[in-house]
C-alpha positions as a Python dict, from the first residue, in 0.01 Angstrom:
ca = {
    (1, 'M'): (0, 0, 0),
    (2, 'T'): (-215, -308, -63),
    (3, 'L'): (-351, -306, -418),
    (4, 'P'): (-637, -520, -551),
    (5, 'P'): (-535, -811, -775),
    (6, 'T'): (-471, -728, -1137),
    (7, 'D'): (-580, -1072, -1271),
    (8, 'H'): (-931, -1021, -1409),
    (9, 'T'): (-957, -1337, -1616),
    (10, 'T'): (-1255, -1464, -1420),
    (11, 'T'): (-1427, -1125, -1393),
    (12, 'P'): (-1665, -1008, -1663),
    (13, 'P'): (-1543, -698, -1840),
    (14, 'E'): (-1669, -362, -1726),
    (15, 'P'): (-1931, -202, -1951),
    (16, 'V'): (-1778, 21, -2217),
    (17, 'P'): (-1869, 389, -2167),
    (18, 'P'): (-2082, 534, -2442),
    (19, 'P'): (-1938, 788, -2693),
    (20, 'G'): (-1920, 1132, -2537),
    (21, 'C'): (-1840, 995, -2188),
    (22, 'P'): (-1546, 1171, -2022),
    (23, 'A'): (-1356, 841, -2036),
    (24, 'H'): (-1354, 878, -2414),
    (25, 'V'): (-1220, 1235, -2424),
    (26, 'P'): (-937, 1230, -2685),
    (27, 'G'): (-600, 1233, -2515),
    (28, 'G'): (-758, 1213, -2167),
    (29, 'P'): (-673, 940, -1921),
    (30, 'A'): (-923, 663, -1854),
    (31, 'A'): (-1126, 667, -1531),
    (32, 'T'): (-915, 384, -1388),
    (33, 'G'): (-547, 303, -1400),
    (34, 'P'): (-312, 23, -1292),
    (35, 'G'): (-476, -234, -1069),
    (36, 'G'): (-822, -99, -1160),
    (37, 'L'): (-774, 193, -921),
    (38, 'A'): (-984, 508, -967),
    (39, 'R'): (-796, 811, -1092),
    (40, 'L'): (-853, 1141, -906),
    (41, 'Y'): (-743, 1333, -1212),
    (42, 'G'): (-851, 1356, -1577),
    (43, 'P'): (-1189, 1424, -1739),
    (44, 'A'): (-1370, 1133, -1579),
    (45, 'A'): (-1283, 1248, -1224),
    (46, 'E'): (-1331, 1618, -1300),
    (47, 'T'): (-1683, 1584, -1443),
    (48, 'D'): (-1851, 1475, -1117),
    (49, 'P'): (-1605, 1459, -825),
    (50, 'M'): (-1885, 1413, -564),
    (51, 'G'): (-2032, 1130, -769),
    (52, 'L'): (-1690, 967, -783),
    (53, 'Y'): (-1650, 992, -401),
    (54, 'E'): (-1984, 823, -346),
    (55, 'K'): (-1893, 552, -594),
    (56, 'L'): (-1568, 491, -410),
    (57, 'R'): (-1751, 488, -75),
    (58, 'A'): (-1992, 226, -202),
    (59, 'E'): (-1707, 10, -335),
    (60, 'H'): (-1442, 49, -63),
    (61, 'G'): (-1606, 198, 246),
    (62, 'P'): (-1468, 498, 434),
    (63, 'V'): (-1121, 469, 279),
    (64, 'A'): (-1042, 404, -86),
    (65, 'P'): (-717, 339, -289),
    (66, 'V'): (-682, 599, -564),
    (67, 'L'): (-432, 731, -818),
    (68, 'L'): (-304, 1090, -843),
    (69, 'D'): (-153, 1261, -1149),
    (70, 'G'): (108, 1028, -1298),
    (71, 'D'): (-70, 728, -1143),
    (72, 'V'): (87, 804, -806),
    (73, 'R'): (-81, 582, -541),
    (74, 'A'): (-259, 717, -234),
    (75, 'W'): (-548, 650, 1),
    (76, 'L'): (-846, 883, -14),
    (77, 'V'): (-1019, 916, 326),
    (78, 'L'): (-1394, 942, 267),
    (79, 'G'): (-1555, 897, 610),
    (80, 'Y'): (-1610, 1191, 841),
    (81, 'L'): (-1489, 1011, 1153),
    (82, 'E'): (-1194, 862, 963),
    (83, 'N'): (-1091, 1208, 838),
    (84, 'R'): (-1093, 1339, 1196),
    (85, 'D'): (-898, 1033, 1313),
    (86, 'V'): (-623, 1082, 1051),
    (87, 'A'): (-609, 1460, 1107),
    (88, 'T'): (-576, 1434, 1483),
    (89, 'R'): (-333, 1138, 1520),
    (90, 'A'): (-3, 1292, 1428),
    (91, 'T'): (199, 1007, 1576),
    (92, 'Q'): (38, 762, 1329),
    (93, 'F'): (-22, 994, 1038),
    (94, 'T'): (245, 1262, 1001),
    (95, 'R'): (246, 1578, 792),
    (96, 'D'): (612, 1528, 707),
    (97, 'P'): (620, 1390, 349),
    (98, 'R'): (984, 1286, 362),
    (99, 'I'): (890, 940, 493),
    (100, 'W'): (685, 871, 173),
    (101, 'H'): (819, 568, -12),
    (102, 'G'): (727, 729, -345),
    (103, 'W'): (1041, 945, -340),
    (104, 'T'): (1268, 640, -359),
    (105, 'S'): (1054, 396, -553),
    (106, 'G'): (1064, 591, -875),
    (107, 'E'): (688, 648, -856),
    (108, 'I'): (729, 1024, -899),
    (109, 'D'): (975, 1257, -1069),
    (110, 'A'): (1056, 1505, -797),
    (111, 'E'): (1190, 1752, -1056),
    (112, 'T'): (897, 1773, -1289),
    (113, 'S'): (579, 1630, -1129),
    (114, 'P'): (303, 1891, -1078),
    (115, 'L'): (230, 1719, -746),
    (116, 'V'): (556, 1830, -589),
    (117, 'P'): (452, 2189, -507),
    (118, 'L'): (155, 2046, -312),
    (119, 'I'): (294, 1730, -149),
    (120, 'G'): (667, 1808, -124),
    (121, 'W'): (838, 1899, 203),
    (122, 'R'): (875, 2270, 283),
    (123, 'P'): (1008, 2451, 589),
    (124, 'D'): (658, 2552, 707),
    (125, 'C'): (415, 2444, 975),
    (126, 'V'): (219, 2228, 731),
    (127, 'S'): (511, 1992, 688),
    (128, 'A'): (587, 1965, 1064),
    (129, 'D'): (435, 1804, 1372),
    (130, 'G'): (493, 1826, 1746),
    (131, 'E'): (711, 2094, 1894),
    (132, 'E'): (840, 2215, 1556),
    (133, 'H'): (486, 2258, 1433),
    (134, 'Q'): (390, 2449, 1746),
    (135, 'R'): (689, 2685, 1714),
    (136, 'L'): (607, 2768, 1352),
    (137, 'R'): (230, 2779, 1412),
    (138, 'R'): (266, 3033, 1692),
    (139, 'A'): (436, 3275, 1452),
    (140, 'V'): (165, 3226, 1187),
    (141, 'T'): (-116, 3274, 1441),
    (142, 'A'): (46, 3593, 1573),
    (143, 'S'): (85, 3733, 1219),
    (144, 'L'): (-289, 3676, 1152),
    (145, 'N'): (-420, 3780, 1497),
    (146, 'Q'): (-256, 4124, 1477),
    (147, 'F'): (-537, 4242, 1252),
    (148, 'D'): (-858, 4376, 1402),
    (149, 'H'): (-1141, 4222, 1198),
    (150, 'R'): (-1320, 4556, 1181),
    (151, 'G'): (-1016, 4704, 1016),
    (152, 'V'): (-990, 4417, 768),
    (153, 'R'): (-1362, 4462, 693),
    (154, 'R'): (-1312, 4832, 617),
    (155, 'H'): (-1050, 4753, 358),
    (156, 'V'): (-1261, 4473, 204),
    (157, 'I'): (-1552, 4714, 181),
    (158, 'R'): (-1337, 4965, -7),
    (159, 'F'): (-1199, 4702, -246),
    (160, 'A'): (-1547, 4557, -302),
    (161, 'H'): (-1700, 4891, -387),
    (162, 'Q'): (-1422, 4972, -629),
    (163, 'L'): (-1461, 4639, -806),
    (164, 'I'): (-1845, 4675, -829),
    (165, 'D'): (-1812, 5031, -957),
    (166, 'E'): (-1641, 4887, -1262),
    (167, 'F'): (-1949, 4701, -1383),
    (168, 'C'): (-2252, 4835, -1191),
    (169, 'E'): (-2356, 5070, -1474),
    (170, 'D'): (-2347, 4790, -1730),
    (171, 'G'): (-2646, 4595, -1603),
    (172, 'Q'): (-2453, 4267, -1643),
    (173, 'A'): (-2124, 4119, -1529),
    (174, 'E'): (-1929, 3795, -1507),
    (175, 'L'): (-1872, 3772, -1133),
    (176, 'I'): (-1584, 3524, -1125),
    (177, 'N'): (-1348, 3731, -1338),
    (178, 'R'): (-1475, 4065, -1220),
    (179, 'F'): (-1524, 4008, -848),
    (180, 'T'): (-1465, 3679, -664),
    (181, 'E'): (-1121, 3608, -807),
    (182, 'H'): (-987, 3957, -733),
    (183, 'L'): (-1135, 4069, -406),
    (184, 'P'): (-956, 3805, -194),
    (185, 'M'): (-624, 3870, -365),
    (186, 'L'): (-651, 4247, -311),
    (187, 'A'): (-716, 4188, 59),
    (188, 'L'): (-438, 3925, 94),
    (189, 'T'): (-164, 4123, -77),
    (190, 'H'): (-252, 4414, 150),
    (191, 'L'): (-230, 4201, 462),
    (192, 'L'): (92, 4028, 349),
    (193, 'G'): (264, 4362, 297),
    (194, 'M'): (304, 4330, -83),
    (195, 'P'): (256, 4611, -327),
    (196, 'D'): (-107, 4628, -435),
    (197, 'A'): (6, 4602, -804),
    (198, 'Y'): (95, 4239, -758),
    (199, 'G'): (-266, 4128, -689),
    (200, 'P'): (-424, 4097, -1036),
    (201, 'R'): (-156, 3878, -1195),
    (202, 'L'): (-103, 3663, -880),
    (203, 'V'): (-458, 3541, -931),
    (204, 'Q'): (-365, 3325, -1232),
    (205, 'T'): (-42, 3204, -1073),
    (206, 'C'): (-228, 3080, -764),
    (207, 'R'): (-501, 2917, -972),
    (208, 'D'): (-252, 2725, -1189),
    (209, 'L'): (-46, 2613, -892),
    (210, 'I'): (-351, 2466, -714),
    (211, 'K'): (-475, 2311, -1038),
    (212, 'G'): (-140, 2135, -1080),
    (213, 'S'): (-81, 2260, -1440),
    (214, 'A'): (214, 2136, -1642),
    (215, 'D'): (425, 2442, -1546),
    (216, 'A'): (335, 2422, -1176),
    (217, 'V'): (700, 2367, -1072),
    (218, 'A'): (819, 2672, -1267),
    (219, 'L'): (535, 2882, -1136),
    (220, 'N'): (614, 2777, -778),
    (221, 'T'): (978, 2874, -829),
    (222, 'G'): (883, 3210, -967),
    (223, 'L'): (636, 3278, -687),
    (224, 'L'): (901, 3201, -425),
    (225, 'E'): (1139, 3444, -600),
    (226, 'T'): (880, 3718, -579),
    (227, 'L'): (814, 3649, -211),
    (228, 'E'): (1189, 3638, -145),
    (229, 'R'): (1213, 4001, -261),
    (230, 'L'): (928, 4087, -25),
    (231, 'V'): (1121, 3931, 266),
    (232, 'K'): (1433, 4134, 174),
    (233, 'A'): (1228, 4447, 162),
    (234, 'K'): (1066, 4392, 498),
    (235, 'R'): (1405, 4325, 654),
    (236, 'V'): (1493, 4683, 561),
    (237, 'M'): (1163, 4846, 646),
    (238, 'P'): (909, 4637, 844),
    (239, 'G'): (546, 4737, 854),
    (240, 'H'): (209, 4642, 998),
    (241, 'D'): (173, 4324, 791),
    (242, 'I'): (206, 3943, 807),
    (243, 'A'): (558, 3936, 664),
    (244, 'S'): (696, 4174, 924),
    (245, 'V'): (544, 3987, 1220),
    (246, 'L'): (669, 3653, 1093),
    (247, 'M'): (1025, 3790, 1078),
    (248, 'D'): (1010, 3956, 1421),
    (249, 'H'): (835, 3680, 1613),
    (250, 'P'): (1014, 3525, 1915),
    (251, 'A'): (992, 3186, 1739),
    (252, 'G'): (1294, 3304, 1543),
    (253, 'L'): (1188, 3208, 1187),
    (254, 'G'): (1467, 3214, 934),
    (255, 'D'): (1422, 3384, 597),
    (256, 'D'): (1343, 3054, 426),
    (257, 'E'): (1074, 2974, 684),
    (258, 'V'): (922, 3320, 649),
    (259, 'L'): (923, 3283, 271),
    (260, 'H'): (743, 2950, 271),
    (261, 'H'): (483, 3063, 525),
    (262, 'L'): (403, 3365, 308),
    (263, 'R'): (357, 3124, 16),
    (264, 'L'): (135, 2902, 230),
    (265, 'I'): (-87, 3190, 351),
    (266, 'L'): (-116, 3336, -2),
    (267, 'L'): (-210, 3007, -174),
    (268, 'A'): (-433, 2859, 95),
    (269, 'G'): (-603, 3196, 181),
    (270, 'Y'): (-667, 3290, -181),
    (271, 'E'): (-790, 2952, -301),
    (272, 'T'): (-1025, 2899, -9),
    (273, 'T'): (-1178, 3246, -10),
    (274, 'A'): (-1222, 3291, -385),
    (275, 'N'): (-1392, 2949, -425),
    (276, 'L'): (-1607, 3004, -116),
    (277, 'M'): (-1735, 3338, -248),
    (278, 'A'): (-1809, 3188, -590),
    (279, 'N'): (-2000, 2894, -441),
    (280, 'V'): (-2210, 3115, -214),
    (281, 'L'): (-2302, 3352, -499),
    (282, 'R'): (-2390, 3061, -727),
    (283, 'M'): (-2636, 2940, -463),
    (284, 'V'): (-2782, 3290, -429),
    (285, 'V'): (-2862, 3317, -802),
    (286, 'I'): (-2974, 2959, -873),
    (287, 'D'): (-3161, 2851, -558),
    (288, 'P'): (-3476, 3053, -471),
    (289, 'R'): (-3507, 2880, -131),
    (290, 'F'): (-3147, 2968, -40),
    (291, 'R'): (-3200, 3329, -142),
    (292, 'G'): (-3541, 3338, 26),
    (293, 'S'): (-3392, 3215, 351),
    (294, 'L'): (-3143, 3501, 336),
    (295, 'A'): (-3401, 3765, 240),
    (296, 'G'): (-3656, 3640, 496),
    (297, 'G'): (-3410, 3638, 784),
    (298, 'Q'): (-3428, 3260, 845),
    (299, 'M'): (-3057, 3244, 765),
    (300, 'T'): (-2795, 3517, 807),
    (301, 'L'): (-2519, 3561, 553),
    (302, 'P'): (-2255, 3410, 785),
    (303, 'E'): (-2486, 3112, 837),
    (304, 'A'): (-2523, 3086, 455),
    (305, 'V'): (-2149, 3073, 426),
    (306, 'E'): (-2135, 2789, 681),
    (307, 'Q'): (-2400, 2595, 488),
    (308, 'V'): (-2191, 2620, 169),
    (309, 'L'): (-1880, 2520, 363),
    (310, 'W'): (-2067, 2197, 447),
    (311, 'D'): (-2212, 2133, 103),
    (312, 'E'): (-1931, 2260, -125),
    (313, 'P'): (-1603, 2313, 65),
    (314, 'P'): (-1368, 2522, -144),
    (315, 'L'): (-1091, 2264, -106),
    (316, 'M'): (-1238, 1921, -169),
    (317, 'V'): (-929, 1713, -111),
    (318, 'C'): (-642, 1809, 121),
    (319, 'P'): (-291, 1675, 80),
    (320, 'G'): (-162, 1494, 265),
    (321, 'R'): (-68, 1263, 551),
    (322, 'W'): (185, 981, 558),
    (323, 'A'): (159, 666, 767),
    (324, 'T'): (444, 634, 1017),
    (325, 'G'): (383, 259, 1053),
    (326, 'D'): (160, -24, 940),
    (327, 'T'): (-198, 24, 1055),
    (328, 'T'): (-561, -46, 972),
    (329, 'L'): (-795, 231, 865),
    (330, 'G'): (-1153, 187, 747),
    (331, 'G'): (-1099, -185, 706),
    (332, 'H'): (-792, -147, 484),
    (333, 'E'): (-430, -225, 557),
    (334, 'V'): (-226, 94, 530),
    (335, 'K'): (150, 38, 513),
    (336, 'A'): (430, 252, 658),
    (337, 'G'): (510, 532, 415),
    (338, 'D'): (176, 531, 240),
    (339, 'M'): (20, 863, 145),
    (340, 'L'): (-324, 957, 262),
    (341, 'L'): (-546, 1242, 136),
    (342, 'L'): (-817, 1401, 349),
    (343, 'G'): (-1145, 1391, 158),
    (344, 'L'): (-1300, 1706, 304),
    (345, 'A'): (-1598, 1718, 71),
    (346, 'A'): (-1665, 1345, 100),
    (347, 'G'): (-1637, 1360, 482),
    (348, 'N'): (-1886, 1642, 500),
    (349, 'A'): (-2136, 1435, 295),
    (350, 'D'): (-2092, 1118, 506),
    (351, 'E'): (-2438, 986, 603),
    (352, 'A'): (-2291, 869, 928),
    (353, 'I'): (-2310, 1228, 1051),
    (354, 'R'): (-2557, 1374, 793),
    (355, 'P'): (-2830, 1111, 755),
    (356, 'G'): (-3045, 1176, 454),
    (357, 'A'): (-2801, 1450, 350),
    (358, 'A'): (-2942, 1669, 629),
    (359, 'P'): (-3008, 1995, 437),
    (360, 'H'): (-2996, 2250, 717),
    (361, 'V'): (-2660, 2257, 898),
    (362, 'H'): (-2588, 2631, 883),
    (363, 'H'): (-2578, 2661, 1262),
    (364, 'N'): (-2304, 2398, 1286),
    (365, 'R'): (-1933, 2463, 1231),
    (366, 'A'): (-1825, 2101, 1273),
    (367, 'H'): (-1755, 2063, 902),
    (368, 'L'): (-1418, 1968, 762),
    (369, 'A'): (-1385, 2260, 519),
    (370, 'F'): (-1086, 2403, 707),
    (371, 'S'): (-956, 2061, 812),
    (372, 'T'): (-939, 1973, 1180),
    (373, 'G'): (-692, 1896, 1460),
    (374, 'A'): (-358, 2066, 1513),
    (375, 'H'): (-341, 2164, 1144),
    (376, 'E'): (-681, 2327, 1121),
    (377, 'C'): (-658, 2643, 912),
    (378, 'P'): (-549, 2935, 1137),
    (379, 'G'): (-670, 3195, 890),
    (380, 'Q'): (-1031, 3077, 855),
    (381, 'D'): (-1179, 3371, 1044),
    (382, 'I'): (-1010, 3621, 809),
    (383, 'A'): (-1142, 3420, 514),
    (384, 'R'): (-1488, 3444, 660),
    (385, 'V'): (-1456, 3820, 705),
    (386, 'I'): (-1345, 3866, 345),
    (387, 'A'): (-1623, 3640, 204),
    (388, 'D'): (-1904, 3769, 431),
    (389, 'T'): (-1816, 4134, 368),
    (390, 'G'): (-1762, 4108, -2),
    (391, 'I'): (-2084, 3916, -64),
    (392, 'D'): (-2282, 4148, 162),
    (393, 'I'): (-2164, 4461, -23),
    (394, 'L'): (-2239, 4299, -361),
    (395, 'L'): (-2593, 4195, -264),
    (396, 'T'): (-2661, 4531, -102),
    (397, 'R'): (-2549, 4721, -408),
    (398, 'L'): (-2715, 4487, -658),
    (399, 'P'): (-3015, 4327, -475),
    (400, 'D'): (-3181, 4212, -798),
    (401, 'L'): (-2882, 4002, -907),
    (402, 'G'): (-2998, 3714, -1132),
    (403, 'L'): (-2835, 3442, -1336),
    (404, 'A'): (-2799, 3553, -1699),
    (405, 'I'): (-2784, 3202, -1848),
    (406, 'P'): (-2965, 2871, -1780),
    (407, 'E'): (-2817, 2693, -1480),
    (408, 'D'): (-2720, 2387, -1682),
    (409, 'E'): (-2487, 2605, -1891),
    (410, 'L'): (-2264, 2682, -1594),
    (411, 'T'): (-1923, 2521, -1638),
    (412, 'Y'): (-1657, 2410, -1394),
    (413, 'R'): (-1281, 2357, -1395),
    (414, 'S'): (-1178, 2075, -1164),
    (415, 'S'): (-855, 1932, -1031),
    (416, 'T'): (-776, 1659, -781),
    (417, 'W'): (-798, 1916, -503),
    (418, 'A'): (-1078, 2156, -588),
    (419, 'R'): (-1366, 2242, -821),
    (420, 'H'): (-1393, 2590, -961),
    (421, 'L'): (-1688, 2765, -1122),
    (422, 'T'): (-1538, 2907, -1442),
    (423, 'A'): (-1791, 3180, -1491),
    (424, 'L'): (-2101, 3326, -1321),
    (425, 'P'): (-2273, 3572, -1562),
    (426, 'V'): (-2546, 3777, -1400),
    (427, 'R'): (-2793, 4053, -1482),
    (428, 'F'): (-2920, 4340, -1270),
    (429, 'A'): (-3067, 4689, -1304),
    (430, 'P'): (-2790, 4935, -1396),
    (431, 'R'): (-2683, 5162, -1109),
    (432, 'G'): (-2433, 5437, -1066),
    (433, 'P'): (-2104, 5409, -879),
    (434, 'A'): (-2113, 5445, -501),
    (435, 'A'): (-1957, 5730, -311),
    (436, 'H'): (-1680, 5605, -82),
    (437, 'E'): (-1519, 5739, 228),
    (438, 'V'): (-1139, 5763, 236),
    (439, 'P'): (-1035, 5441, 415),
    (440, 'T'): (-850, 5456, 742),
    (441, 'P'): (-541, 5242, 783),
    (442, 'L'): (-560, 4906, 958),
    (443, 'P'): (-533, 4950, 1339),
    (444, 'A'): (-167, 4949, 1435),
    (445, 'P'): (-38, 4685, 1675),
    (446, 'P'): (124, 4784, 2006),
    (447, 'P'): (464, 4946, 1952),
    (448, 'P'): (725, 4670, 1909),
    (449, 'S'): (973, 4639, 2188),
    (450, 'S'): (1261, 4628, 1936),
    (451, 'G'): (1196, 4989, 1842),
    (452, 'K'): (1125, 4903, 1480),
    (453, 'P'): (888, 5147, 1297),
    (454, 'A'): (526, 5028, 1280),
    (455, 'S'): (486, 5119, 912),
    (456, 'G'): (688, 5224, 617),
    (457, 'Q'): (703, 5254, 243),
    (458, 'W'): (821, 4974, 14),
    (459, 'P'): (1192, 5036, 49),
    (460, 'F'): (1317, 4946, -299),
    (461, 'S'): (1319, 5162, -610),
    (462, 'E'): (1109, 5061, -909),
    (463, 'A'): (1413, 4914, -1079),
    (464, 'Q'): (1483, 4692, -777),
    (465, 'L'): (1131, 4555, -748),
    (466, 'P'): (1064, 4196, -858),
    (467, 'P'): (826, 4117, -1152),
    (468, 'E'): (463, 4137, -1057),
    (469, 'V'): (429, 3760, -1102),
    (470, 'P'): (652, 3471, -1209),
    (471, 'G'): (741, 3512, -1570),
    (472, 'A'): (665, 3885, -1591),
    (473, 'T'): (946, 4104, -1721),
    (474, 'R'): (833, 4459, -1673),
    (475, 'P'): (859, 4630, -1332),
    (476, 'P'): (543, 4740, -1152),
    (477, 'E'): (407, 5082, -1221),
    (478, 'P'): (405, 5339, -941),
    (479, 'R'): (190, 5238, -643),
    (480, 'G'): (-51, 5524, -686),
    (481, 'S'): (-188, 5390, -1013),
    (482, 'W'): (-271, 5036, -892),
    (483, 'W'): (-644, 5082, -940),
    (484, 'A'): (-603, 5201, -1300),
    (485, 'R'): (-384, 4900, -1363),
    (486, 'L'): (-640, 4657, -1215),
    (487, 'K'): (-913, 4812, -1431),
    (488, 'R'): (-704, 4757, -1744),
    (489, 'F'): (-641, 4399, -1635),
    (490, 'L'): (-1011, 4328, -1582),
    (491, 'R'): (-1091, 4472, -1921),
    (492, 'G'): (-839, 4248, -2085),
    (493, 'R'): (-601, 4522, -2197),
}
């Protein structure tokens, strides 16, 4: 990786940030690191990530050298066309991180770095290209395509009503903690074939893993142990779920491959959908024009979701690609083994394809929110179903939803990869709980040729079940009480 010169003797010093600037946060890293490179982590980067991307674009063009946690070097791809180029040229930019020179240069501690769960090699389709990627991807696609979207929608409707019933009589609620963080996880654990009881506490595990917290490595290990028990259970009694299809697919996935694909689907599916829902609902309660377009029929809810996917993609930076040889990208010399990051949010805002920050793009799905090329997210349609349905039920039940605090008091939690709204307090007229029909099961797939049963109960006793989340010690309560357990969790008991 070609770094700018470190000798600044002839260059005037940069202006010193005023007190209170994120660069002066006690104990926080400065905005720049070795070689004057911008850091994509720390308070300075987290305060205004989009502003940082535009600053980097102005200084370096469509590709910029940056530093990750621990001052690990990488290239951030900022241009829309450059993002598509990197994402679609697997022979030049591979998904296999084992060729990265950082593993052998001492640039990263592979045992402790919070980056490892996100950039390390795993036996899944994300870390593969070519025929191996196609083999694994076929199994993942089959596991997701087995579900009829109308059936998924019915379950999301049920979960959404139950969550709303918990606060609809109060006249106020904090939607992140009470709704957007839990609805996607309830849906995903159901589709994965996990006990429903796991959902509430898996929320924090997934959040901390994506954030890259100090205990990310330990959390990742614990999550894999939980999913390993799921794989063992489904070997005994398969069902109509993602885990069972992955294990029975003609691609012949081994247990380790099944395990890591379950992890991939859980993390990517949850993070994307929860953030997407939060971002759409924030726009609904703070922007009268956005809400008016919805109410007036100028924009449907699915179109509103696409607009937000353009403006605020739930995953802002996607790790990663690695250069297979020396090349030139965006006017910069990229060396063999260099790491590249897809700047999804920066690419979506590129004036080369959105001149004047073209405001209305809700009819267009050419955004980068789900990446592009051979590794484009295969579960994006299910994410849309969960988000569209959940938001629709909430706005139908509480049509007078309004922000309970001034907009400038909303706070965010950011990482290198994503920006999360920490709370969305709202007010509305109190209403009673809704009456719900008893949900029907998801439509069953065609009978498997192997003669395996299409459904079944979780085959282990309570004593044999894994902890609900990494680090938990008590076994889950009986399945029938999962809703009572979720209610206690949401109330902080």
